[in-house]
C-alpha positions, 0 to 999 in steps of 0.5 A: 242580345246576341241570342235574340237575333233571327226571333221571329214575331211569334216566337215572342208569344211563347217567350214571355210567359205570364211572369215575364209580362207581369215584371215589364208591364210593372216595370215599365209603368204600365200596369193599367195595360191588363186584362180584366178575366171574364170569369172573375172581377180580378185583374190579371197580366196578358197571359201567354198567346198574347202581347201588350200593345206596349210591347209592340214597339219595344220587340223590334228594338231587341233586333240588330240595327245599323248603328247611327252615330248620335249628333254631337249636340251635346259638345255643341251645347257646351262650346256655346255655354264655354263661348258665352261665359267667355264673353261675359267674363273677361278674366276667365277668356284671358286665362282660357286663351292660355299660354303658347305651348298649354291648350285649355279643351272645351271640357276643361274650360267648362268645368273650371268656368263651373267650379268658378261659379260655385267658389263665387257663390262662397266668395271667392273672387273669380279674379284670384282664382283665375290669376292663379290659374294663369300662375299655375300654366306659367309654372309649367311653361317649360315641361310636360311632366304631369306630377308638375301639372298636378302639384300646380293644380294643387297649388291653385285650389288647395288655398281656397278649399280645403281639400280631402285626401282622394287618390288621382291616378296617372296614365297613358291612352295605351295604358288605362286600368278598368277601374270600375272593376276594382270598385271605384268610379273614374273621373277622367280629366286631363293629365297634362293640364294644372286646370285639370288637376285643380278641377278633379281634385274640387271635384272629388272634395266635394263628392266626399263633403256630398257622401259624408252630409247626411242631407245628401249623402247615400241612403243608409236604410239598406246595406249597400256598396257604391264605387268610391270616386277616383281621378283619372289622369289621361296622358 
């Protein structure tokens, strides 16, 4: 993108040759925006020296613009949904308050609440799940060892769901490996919270099941290499 800085409108006439325009027209789903040749009845894309009307609003987007921080609408919706869930499910509200030393983030609360609803659909009582989560919080009340939190999270979810063997990486904020460069799809979560580990293990298990299901798994029509999901505990 840096090489496009300073280009004038006229420069784009020579930059977008016929084949480039054809690719853009088809990719943008605007194949109808073609020009009929006056010499024959076939349709051809806009040639050099002409620009499709659909490209005009695209060109300014290539030029540098001041960065604008978007409004945190997603965070607001998440917080509203979590608050609504806590009002309707008292046992979830009691767990979400946490212990004096242990606070559950809005992200973790949302994940746990959605997991609770999935498990409730399979016949697992919410009361049982949140009671186990409270027990996990109490089991790590006197320490901050992430391995203890991981073990507590495992005991919480393993009693309800047969888990698959999935890797989880524990690392600090200043030492995060580039897992995507090694072919992994990292799933970050709070590495201090047993509930974070419980949700991550549940999520990894659900993804593994979906990949193994022919109805929901990846397409096998063509060879492909999909990144492997891996948990990333943030400390």
